[in-house]
C-alpha positions as CSV (number, residue, x, y, z in Angstrom):
1,M,123.6,114.2,76.0
2,A,122.3,114.2,79.6
3,N,120.9,117.7,79.1
4,D,119.4,117.1,75.7
5,P,115.6,117.5,76.2
6,I,114.9,115.4,73.0
7,H,117.0,112.4,73.9
8,Q,114.3,111.1,76.4
9,F,111.9,110.5,73.5
10,Q,114.2,108.3,71.3
11,I,113.1,104.8,70.5
12,H,115.8,102.1,70.9
13,D,115.8,98.4,69.8
14,L,116.0,96.1,72.7
15,A,115.8,93.0,70.6
16,G,116.1,92.6,66.9
17,P,115.5,93.7,64.3
18,F,114.2,90.4,63.0
19,H,113.2,90.0,59.4
20,V,109.9,88.1,58.9
21,G,108.2,87.8,55.6
22,G,110.1,90.8,54.2
23,Y,109.1,93.0,57.3
24,E,111.5,94.2,59.9
25,I,110.3,93.5,63.4
26,S,112.0,94.9,66.6
27,F,111.2,94.9,70.3
28,T,111.7,98.5,71.4
29,N,111.7,100.4,74.7
30,S,108.3,101.7,73.6
31,A,106.9,98.2,73.3
32,L,108.5,97.3,76.6
33,F,106.7,100.1,78.4
34,M,103.4,99.4,76.8
35,G,103.7,95.9,78.3
36,V,104.6,97.5,81.6
37,I,101.6,99.8,81.4
38,V,99.2,96.8,80.8
39,A,100.9,94.8,83.6
40,T,100.6,97.8,86.0
41,I,96.9,98.3,85.3
42,T,96.2,94.6,85.6
43,G,98.1,94.4,88.9
44,I,96.5,97.4,90.5
45,L,93.0,96.5,89.6
46,T,93.5,92.8,90.5
47,L,94.8,93.8,94.0
48,A,92.1,96.4,94.4
49,S,89.3,93.9,93.7
50,S,90.9,90.9,95.5
51,K,89.4,91.5,99.0
52,R,86.1,93.1,98.1
53,A,85.6,94.2,101.7
54,L,82.4,95.9,102.8
55,V,84.6,98.7,104.3
56,P,87.1,99.2,101.5
57,G,90.8,99.8,102.2
58,R,92.8,102.4,100.4
59,L,93.6,100.4,97.3
60,Q,90.1,99.1,97.0
61,S,88.8,102.7,97.3
62,V,91.1,103.8,94.5
63,G,89.8,100.9,92.3
64,E,86.2,101.8,93.1
65,M,86.7,105.5,92.4
66,W,88.5,104.6,89.2
67,Y,85.7,102.3,88.0
68,G,82.9,104.6,89.3
69,M,84.3,107.7,87.5
70,I,84.3,106.1,84.1
71,D,81.0,104.4,84.7
72,N,79.4,107.7,85.5
73,M,81.0,109.3,82.5
74,V,79.6,106.7,80.2
75,K,76.1,106.9,81.7
76,N,76.0,110.7,81.6
77,V,77.3,111.0,78.0
78,L,76.0,107.8,76.3
79,G,73.1,106.9,78.5
80,E,72.0,103.3,79.3
81,E,72.5,102.4,75.6
82,G,76.2,103.1,75.9
83,K,76.9,100.6,78.6
84,A,78.4,98.2,76.1
85,F,81.2,100.7,75.5
86,F,82.2,100.9,79.1
87,P,85.1,98.4,78.8
88,L,86.5,100.3,75.8
89,V,86.4,103.7,77.5
90,F,87.7,102.3,80.7
91,S,90.6,100.6,78.9
92,L,91.5,103.7,76.9
93,F,91.4,105.9,80.0
94,S,93.4,103.5,82.1
95,F,96.1,103.0,79.4
96,V,96.5,106.7,78.8
97,L,96.5,107.6,82.5
98,V,99.1,105.0,83.5
99,A,101.2,105.7,80.5
100,N,101.2,109.4,81.4
101,M,101.9,108.8,85.1
102,L,104.7,106.3,84.5
103,G,106.3,108.7,82.1
104,M,106.8,111.2,85.0
105,F,109.4,108.9,86.7
106,P,113.1,109.4,85.8
107,Y,114.5,107.0,83.2
108,F,111.0,105.8,82.3
109,F,109.7,106.1,78.7
110,T,106.6,108.1,77.9
111,V,104.8,106.2,75.2
112,T,102.1,108.9,74.8
113,S,104.8,111.4,73.8
114,H,105.0,109.7,70.4
115,V,102.4,110.8,67.9
116,I,102.2,107.4,66.3
117,V,100.8,106.0,69.5
118,T,98.3,108.8,70.2
119,I,97.1,109.0,66.6
120,S,96.7,105.2,66.4
121,L,94.4,105.3,69.5
122,A,92.5,108.3,68.0
123,L,92.1,106.5,64.6
124,F,90.8,103.4,66.3
125,V,88.2,105.5,68.2
126,I,87.0,107.3,65.0
127,G,87.0,104.1,63.0
128,L,84.8,102.5,65.7
129,V,82.5,105.5,65.6
130,V,82.0,105.1,61.9
131,A,81.5,101.3,62.1
132,V,79.0,101.6,65.0
133,G,77.1,104.4,63.3
134,L,76.8,102.5,60.0
135,Y,75.9,99.3,61.8
136,K,73.1,101.0,63.9
137,H,71.7,103.4,61.4
138,G,72.9,102.3,58.0
139,L,73.3,105.0,55.5
140,G,71.0,107.2,57.6
141,W,74.0,107.8,59.9
142,F,75.3,110.3,57.3
143,K,72.5,112.6,58.4
144,L,75.0,113.6,61.1
145,F,76.6,115.8,58.4
146,V,73.2,117.4,57.4
147,P,72.0,119.5,60.3
148,S,68.3,120.0,60.5
149,G,66.8,123.4,60.1
150,V,69.6,124.8,57.9
151,P,68.4,126.8,54.8
152,L,68.9,124.8,51.6
153,A,71.0,127.6,50.1
154,I,73.8,127.2,52.7
155,L,73.3,123.5,53.4
156,P,76.2,122.4,51.1
157,F,78.7,124.7,52.9
158,I,77.5,123.6,56.4
159,S,77.7,120.0,55.4
160,L,81.3,120.5,54.1
161,I,82.2,122.1,57.4
162,E,80.7,119.2,59.3
163,I,82.6,116.7,57.3
164,I,85.9,118.6,57.7
165,S,85.2,118.9,61.5
166,F,84.6,115.1,61.7
167,L,87.7,114.2,59.8
168,S,89.8,116.5,62.0
169,R,88.7,114.7,65.1
170,P,91.4,112.0,65.1
171,I,94.0,114.6,64.4
172,S,92.9,116.9,67.3
173,L,92.3,113.9,69.6
174,G,95.8,112.4,69.0
175,L,97.7,115.7,68.7
176,R,96.3,117.1,71.9
177,L,97.6,114.2,74.0
178,F,100.9,114.0,72.2
179,G,101.5,117.8,72.3
180,N,100.8,118.1,76.0
181,M,103.0,115.2,77.0
182,L,105.9,116.2,74.7
183,A,105.9,119.8,75.6
184,G,105.6,119.2,79.3
185,H,108.5,116.8,79.4
186,I,110.7,119.1,77.3
187,V,110.1,122.0,79.6
188,L,110.9,119.9,82.7
189,K,114.1,118.7,81.1
190,V,115.1,122.2,80.2
191,F,114.6,123.5,83.8
192,A,116.4,120.4,85.2
193,G,119.3,121.2,82.9
194,F,119.4,124.7,84.2
195,V,119.6,123.4,87.8
196,V,122.5,121.1,86.9
197,S,124.4,123.6,84.8
198,L,124.2,126.4,87.3
199,G,124.9,124.1,90.3
200,A,128.1,123.0,88.7
201,L,129.4,126.5,88.8
202,G,129.4,126.5,92.6
203,G,129.0,129.5,94.9
204,L,126.6,131.9,93.3
205,G,125.7,129.2,90.9
206,F,123.8,127.3,93.7
207,L,121.8,130.5,94.4
208,G,121.1,130.9,90.7
209,A,119.9,127.3,90.5
210,L,117.3,127.9,93.2
211,A,114.8,129.6,90.9
212,P,114.8,126.9,88.1
213,M,114.7,124.2,90.8
214,L,111.6,125.7,92.4
215,M,110.1,126.1,88.9
216,A,110.9,122.4,88.1
217,V,109.1,121.3,91.3
218,A,106.0,123.4,90.4
219,L,106.0,122.1,86.8
220,T,106.3,118.5,88.0
221,A,103.2,119.0,90.1
222,L,101.4,120.6,87.2
223,E,102.5,117.8,84.8
224,F,100.9,115.2,87.1
225,L,97.7,117.1,86.9
226,V,98.0,117.4,83.1
227,A,98.7,113.7,82.9
228,F,95.4,112.9,84.6
229,L,93.4,115.6,82.7
230,Q,94.7,114.4,79.3
231,A,93.5,110.9,80.1
232,F,90.1,112.2,81.3
233,V,89.7,114.4,78.2
234,F,90.6,111.5,75.9
235,A,88.0,109.3,77.5
236,I,85.2,111.9,77.6
237,L,85.8,112.9,74.0
238,T,85.6,109.2,73.1
239,C,82.2,109.1,74.7
240,V,81.1,112.2,72.9
241,Y,82.2,110.8,69.5
242,L,80.5,107.5,70.3
243,N,77.3,109.4,71.1
244,D,77.3,110.6,67.5
245,A,77.3,107.0,66.4
246,L,74.4,106.1,68.6
247,H,72.3,109.2,68.1
248,T,72.3,110.9,64.7
249,H,70.2,113.9,65.8
250,H,72.1,117.2,65.6
């Protein structure tokens, strides 16, 4: 079981299940780590903003860079009109980033390795895009699916492609994050299993374990980079999709 690369993704009940109104409710390890993620973000940002020194310390510098990066992202993609969405984009980026990073530690649970979590976040984003677009432009928002300058003869086909492309956004947004985190952790577990299995042979086994151990170290460094990039991609795609809600021009 220790070498099973899938075992790390299993969800276990920590309390319950409780039956309320015909529904089964449980407190799982996934729910626990979501709470840990929120507590970690709150703790880091609270400590980073507690002193507010003119010459920032290390933690305050991290907090300012964290805030400034998302602020610049929102301004560059959404413009001044998109400032209202900064808290949303910042929260999504922070949640995905910390979830990915905490998942890199041994015996921790990676909530973003479950498609139900990533798809739920993606569906929320796309649902908000539709709601904002209809609120701001009314039925005129559907001009998004009718590109200007397209010949009338092929307009139905282009509009169909645009609709399919839009509907595929939550799938691609959620699956991208889920797939990267799931695959990365499986590969790390496999190489770690090679190290343990070969090392247990002794003698030449230790020499044979050297190559997968070095690979595991390299993959770990790569996974930390991927953990950040996936959070960044999720946040910037959220901004791009929200831009479609604010501006219907094609």
